[in-house]
LOMAR-189261 format. One line per 10 residues: their letters; for each residue x, y, z of N, C-alpha, C. Coordinates in steps of 0.1 Angstrom, whole numbers. Each point is the difference from the previous one (the first is absolute). Layout:
N
a = X/Y/Z/X/Y/Z/X/Y/Z; ...
This chain:
245
mlpgwfdsna = 180/424/25/6/0/17/13/-2/1; 10/2/8/13/-2/-2/4/-10/9; 7/-9/-1/3/-12/10/-4/3/16; 0/-8/7/-1/-1/12/13/-3/8; 9/3/-6/13/2/7/1/13/6; -3/10/-7/-2/12/7/-6/2/14; -7/-11/3/-3/-4/15/6/-4/9; 11/-9/-4/11/-6/6/6/11/8; 11/-7/9/5/9/11/8/9/-10; 7/-9/-7/10/5/-10/-4/10/-11
gkaliaeeta = -13/-4/-4/-7/13/-11/-6/14/12; -1/-3/14/-4/11/-2/13/7/9; 9/-5/1/14/8/5/3/8/-11; -3/-4/-12/4/5/-10/-7/13/-3; -14/-3/2/-10/10/-6/4/13/13; 3/-5/10/0/12/10/14/5/-1; 10/-4/-8/13/7/-3/-5/9/-14; -9/-6/-9/-1/9/-9/-10/13/3; -10/-6/9/-9/11/5/8/15/5; 8/-2/6/12/5/10/7/8/-8
alaslvpdqf = 3/-8/-16/9/10/-9/-11/10/-4; -12/-7/-4/-9/10/-9/-1/12/8; -2/0/15/-3/9/8/9/12/-3; 15/2/-4/7/9/-4/-1/6/-14; -6/-13/-11/4/2/-13/-12/9/-8; -15/-3/6/-12/4/-11/-2/12/8; 0/8/-11/-1/16/1/-8/7/11; 2/7/11/-12/4/10/-7/11/-8; -7/-3/-5/-14/15/-7/-13/-9/3; -9/6/-7/-13/0/2/-1/-6/-13
yrvglqygln = -10/-15/5/-4/-9/-13/-16/0/4; -9/3/-15/-15/-1/1/-4/-10/2; 8/-11/-10/-6/-14/-3/11/-8/2; 2/-11/8/12/-8/0/-7/-17/-3; 9/-8/-7/0/-13/-1/11/-10/6; -6/-9/1/9/-10/4/-4/-14/-5; 13/-3/-10/-4/-12/-8/7/-14/8; -2/-11/6/4/-12/3/3/-1/20; 6/-11/1/0/-3/13/-11/-2/5; -11/-3/-5/-14/2/9/-5/10/6
akalvldlnv = 8/11/-7/-2/13/3/2/2/16; 5/-5/7/3/1/17/12/2/3; 12/-1/-4/9/-4/3/11/14/1; -5/10/-6/8/12/0/-9/11/8; 8/5/10/-8/11/12/8/7/-3; -1/11/-11/5/15/2/-8/13/2; 7/11/8/-5/11/7/-3/7/-14; -6/-1/-9/-4/8/-12/-8/8/1; -1/13/-5/-9/13/-1/-7/-6/-14; -13/-11/0/-6/-2/-8/-18/0/3
eqmiycdsgk = -4/9/-7/-14/-1/0/-7/-11/-1; -2/-7/-10/-6/-12/-4/10/-11/-1; 1/-12/5/11/-10/-2/-11/-13/-5; 5/-3/-11/-5/-12/-8/11/-11/0; -6/-13/7/5/-13/2/-4/-8/-9; 7/-5/-6/-3/-11/-18/11/-11/8; -10/-11/-8/7/-11/-5/-3/-10/-7; 5/-9/-7/-7/-10/-12/-11/-8/9; -2/-1/9/-11/-15/10/4/6/13; -11/-8/3/-9/-1/13/9/-6/8
sdesgsstnv = 4/4/16/12/-4/7/-8/0/11; 3/-17/6/-9/-9/12/11/4/7; 8/11/3/6/4/12/-6/12/7; 5/-1/15/-11/11/4/12/13/0; -7/12/-1/9/11/2/3/8/-15; -8/-10/-11/-1/6/-11/-9/13/-3; 8/9/-6/-7/13/-3/-6/-2/-14; 2/-10/-9/-5/3/-15/-17/4/1; 2/12/-10/-14/4/0/-2/1/-16; 7/-6/-7/0/1/-19/10/-11/-1
lalpealpls = -10/-12/-9/5/-13/-4/3/3/-18; 12/-4/-2/-1/4/-16/17/-5/-3; 0/-3/-13/13/1/-7/8/9/3; 16/-1/4/7/12/-4/1/8/-13; 0/-12/-13/0/3/-15/-17/10/1; -12/-2/6/-12/7/-6/-4/5/17; 4/14/1/-4/5/12/-14/7/0; -11/-3/5/-15/4/-3/3/17/6; 10/9/-3/1/13/3/1/12/-8; -5/9/-2/-1/12/-10/19/4/-6
dssvdlvlmp = 2/3/-9/13/4/-5/2/14/9; 11/5/3/5/7/7/-10/2/15; 2/-11/4/-9/-2/15/2/2/13; 14/-3/-1/9/-4/10/13/8/2; 0/7/8/17/8/6/11/-6/5; -5/-14/7/13/-9/3/-5/-13/2; 10/-7/-6/-2/-15/-2/10/-9/8; 0/-11/9/7/-7/6/4/-14/-8; 7/-5/-2/2/-12/-6/10/-7/4; -3/-8/13/10/-10/7/3/-13/-6
htldfcedph = 8/-1/-9/-2/-16/-8/-10/-2/-8; -7/8/-4/-10/-4/-6/6/-4/-16; 12/6/-6/5/-3/-15/5/-17/5; 5/1/13/6/-15/0/-7/-10/0; -14/0/-3/-12/-11/0/-8/1/-9; 1/11/-4/-16/2/-13/11/-6/-13; -17/-2/-10/2/-9/-12/10/10/-12; -1/11/5/5/7/-15/4/15/5; 15/3/6/1/11/6/2/12/-8; 3/1/-8/1/8/-13/-17/9/0
rvlreisqvl = -10/-10/-1/-11/4/-3/-5/6/14; 5/-7/12/-5/6/8/5/18/5; 14/1/-3/4/14/0/-10/9/-11; -4/-3/-10/-7/4/-8/-11/7/6; -7/-11/5/-14/2/6/4/9/14; 7/0/5/4/10/9/0/14/-6; 9/1/-7/1/15/-5/-10/5/-6; -8/-8/-4/-16/6/-6/-10/5/17; 4/-7/10/-9/3/7/4/8/10; 14/4/0/7/10/7/2/13/-8
spegvlvlsg = -2/10/8/-2/14/-3/12/7/-6; 0/10/-10/13/5/2/5/9/12; 14/-5/-1/7/5/18/-3/-12/8; -9/-9/-3/0/-11/12/12/-6/1; -1/-10/12/11/-9/5/-2/-9/0; 11/-13/-2/-3/-12/-2/15/-4/8; -6/-12/8/10/-1/12/-1/-18/-8; 12/-7/-1/0/-13/-1/13/-4/6; -3/-13/4/11/-8/4/0/-17/-4; 8/-7/-3/4/-13/-5/13/-7/1
fhpyslwgar = -1/-11/-2/14/-8/6/10/3/-12; 10/1/6/14/3/-9/7/-11/-3; 1/-3/-13/7/-13/-3/16/0/1; 6/12/1/15/0/3/0/1/14; -1/-8/12/1/0/14/-1/-16/4; 2/2/12/2/-14/5/-9/-9/0; -15/9/0/-13/-9/-4/-3/-8/-11; 10/17/-12/-4/-10/-14/12/-8/1; 11/0/5/8/-15/-1/-7/-13/1; -8/3/12/-5/-14/6/-13/-2/-11
rrvgrksapf = -6/9/-6/-9/-3/-11/8/-10/-11; 9/4/0/7/-4/-15/8/-15/4; -3/-4/11/10/-14/7/-10/-9/4; -10/6/6/-8/-8/9/-15/-4/-3; -7/-8/7/-16/-1/-6/-8/15/2; -8/1/-13/-9/11/2/-10/-1/9; 2/-1/12/-13/1/8/-4/14/2; -7/7/7/-6/12/7/12/3/5; 7/16/-1/-5/8/-8/11/-3/-16; 2/-10/-1/14/0/-9/-6/-6/-14
darfisrtvi = -15/0/2/-8/-2/-11/-5/14/-11; 3/11/10/0/13/-5/9/2/-16; -4/8/-7/7/5/-14/14/7/6; 4/2/9/11/7/0/2/9/-11; -7/12/-3/0/7/-11/16/7/3; 8/6/-9/14/9/-1/-7/15/2; 3/5/8/-5/14/2/7/11/-9; 10/-5/-8/0/6/-13/-11/3/-9; -6/-15/-2/-10/0/-9/-9/6/5; -5/0/13/-14/11/5/5/12/0
qdrlellgfv = 11/4/0/4/16/-2/1/2/-14; -1/-9/-8/0/5/-20/-12/0/-1; -7/-9/6/-20/-1/-5/-4/15/7; 5/2/10/-9/11/8/3/14/-12; 11/3/-1/8/9/-6/-5/1/-12; -6/-10/-7/-6/-3/-11/-15/3/0; -6/2/11/-12/4/2/0/16/7; 9/6/0/3/14/5/1/2/15; 4/-9/10/5/1/10/14/6/2; 0/7/11/13/7/2/5/-6/17
pltgrtinyq = 11/-4/1/3/-4/14/-1/14/7; -2/-7/13/1/10/12/12/-7/10; -3/-10/7/7/-8/6/5/-15/-1; 8/-4/5/-3/-18/1/16/-2/10; -7/-19/2/11/-1/12/-1/-19/-1; 9/-6/2/-3/-17/3/3/0/17; -7/-16/3/-1/3/14/3/-16/-1; 4/-6/17/1/-12/1/13/-6/-11; 9/-4/11/12/-5/-8/5/-12/9; -9/-4/8/0/-15/6/-4/-10/-10
fpqmnalwrg = 9/-10/7/-6/-14/-5/-15/-5/1; -7/-5/-10/-11/3/-2/-8/-14/13; -12/1/0/-8/-13/14/8/1/9; 3/12/5/8/-8/13/-10/7/11; 2/-9/10/-10/2/14/3/14/8; -9/2/8/0/14/6/13/0/10; 6/-13/6/15/4/6/8/0/-14; 2/-5/-6/13/1/-8/0/12/-10; -17/5/-2/3/19/-6/2/4/13; -1/2/10/5/7/10/17/2/-2
rsdwmnamgd = 4/-16/4/17/-2/0/8/7/-12; -10/0/-13/3/5/-13/1/15/-3; -4/8/8/-7/11/-3/15/10/-2; 15/-4/3/8/5/-6/0/2/-16; -6/-14/-7/1/3/-13/-10/8/-5; -11/4/8/-7/14/-8/7/14/-5; 11/-1/19/9/13/-1/12/-1/-10; 2/-12/-3/13/1/-8/-8/3/-14; -10/-11/-5/-8/5/-13/0/16/-3; -9/8/12/-5/12/-3/15/9/0
rwwptlgavy = 11/-6/1/10/9/2/11/-1/-11; 2/-15/-8/6/-3/-10/-5/-6/-14; -8/-1/0/-10/-7/-13/-15/2/4; -3/14/-1/-12/1/3/-11/0/-10; 5/-4/-12/-12/-1/-10/2/-19/-4; 1/-9/9/1/-15/-3/-12/-6/15; -4/9/9/-10/-8/2/-11/-8/-4; -5/-6/10/-12/-12/-8/-13/9/-3; -1/11/4/-14/10/-9/4/15/-3; -3/-2/-10/0/16/-8/-13/3/6
ilvvqkkiys = 7/14/1/-18/12/3/5/11/-9; -11/2/-10/-4/14/-10/-7/9/2; 2/11/2/-12/12/2/2/7/-14; -10/0/-8/-1/9/-14/-11/8/1; 2/10/-9/-14/7/-3/-2/3/-14; -12/0/-4/-4/0/-10/-3/10/-8; 7/8/-9/1/11/-6/-4/0/-16; -10/12/-2/-7/1/-13/9/10/-12; 5/-2/-6/9/8/-10/-13/5/-9; 4/12/-8/-6/2/-11/5/-4/-12
glsikkskvp = -6/1/-14/4/-4/-9/10/8/-9; 6/10/7/9/5/-9/13/-6/2; 9/3/-13/12/-6/2/8/6/5; 7/-7/8/15/10/8/9/-5/-3; 10/7/-1/13/-5/-1/6/-9/10; 8/-8/1/6/-5/7/11/7/12; -4/1/8/7/10/9/13/-10/5; 17/10/-1/7/-3/7/1/-4/10; -9/7/6/4/-3/14/-8/-14/6; 10/-10/10/-2/-13/2/-14/-1/10
skrwfpdlkp = -4/-12/-8/-11/0/8/-3/-6/16; -11/0/9/3/-11/10/0/-9/0; 9/-8/8/2/-18/0/-10/-3/9; -1/-13/-1/-9/-9/6/8/0/13; 8/-6/5/9/0/6/14/5/1; 6/11/6/12/8/-5/10/-9/2; 12/5/-3/12/-6/3/6/-5/15; 0/-10/5/0/1/13/15/-4/5; 7/5/7/10/0/12/-3/-11/10; 12/-7/3/-2/-5/10/0/8/11
aqakvtqysd = -10/-6/16/-4/10/9/-11/9/0; -6/-2/-14/-12/8/-4/-13/-9/4; -7/3/12/-10/-12/5/-10/-1/-6; -5/14/-8/-12/-2/-4/-3/6/-15; -13/-3/-8/2/12/-13/-8/11/3; 3/11/3/-10/10/6/-6/7/-13; -12/5/4/-8/8/-9/9/6/-8; -8/0/-16/6/9/-10/1/14/4; 6/9/-5/-4/15/0/-7/3/-14; -7/11/1/-8/8/-12/6/0/-14
tpnsk = 11/0/4/11/6/-15/8/-10/2; 6/-6/-14/9/-5/-1/13/9/1; 14/-8/4/10/12/5/9/0/-19; 3/13/0/5/1/-13/15/8/5; 7/-2/-8/15/0/0/4/19/-3
C-alpha cells in the first residue's frame, strides 16, 4: 500500500494532474481486461473502454472509497500469463521492494500488444533536488528511479515506446494558494524544459518477436522522448513507422 501522502491535499493535486495527463496519453481503444496496481486503487478515474477492470494493491486499506478487489504483492500477481490488456501503475515502482522484478511480473501477465502505463517521481527535477538536500519524509522517501533506467529495463523486456511526458514543474509541497500563484512555472516548464517535470509518465506496448535472426536495420529506431526544442509544449504520440531519410 502506498504512503498516505497521496491522500493529502498536495498528493491529491498531483494525482489530479497525472490523471488529466493520462486522459490524453492512454491509447483510445478497447481493452478486454485492465489492471490498476497501487494508490489504493481509487485515485485514477479515467474514461477508458475496458470490459473488466481489476484493482489491486498490496494491503487492505482502511480508507473509504477504495476499490481494491485483489490483494497481492506486485512481484507476485495472482493472474494468468497474458491475461491483461492494459496495466496502470501509478508510482508503483517508487515504493515496491524490487522494481525490476515487478516489471518482469507485469510483462508476464500482459498480453501481446498489451499496453503498460506507468508514472514515477523524476530525480532530475525540483522535487528530486528537494529529496537530495532535505529530510526524506513522504513523498521524498520514494525511490525516484531515473526514467532512463526504467526505459532500458522495459526495452530489455520487449516493450516499445508509444508516448510519454513529464508534468509538474513547481516547487514541492506547496499549498493550494501558492500552487495557484505559481501556475506560470508549469506553463514555462512545458514550454522550455519539458523533460524535467516532477513526475514522468511512460506509455509502452508489449511486443512479441519471433526467434528468427534479423539483421540490424539502418533505419533509426523510435525514441522514448524526441529531441525537443523550446516552445514544444508536450510529447505527442509516436507514429507507427520511424522517420527515414
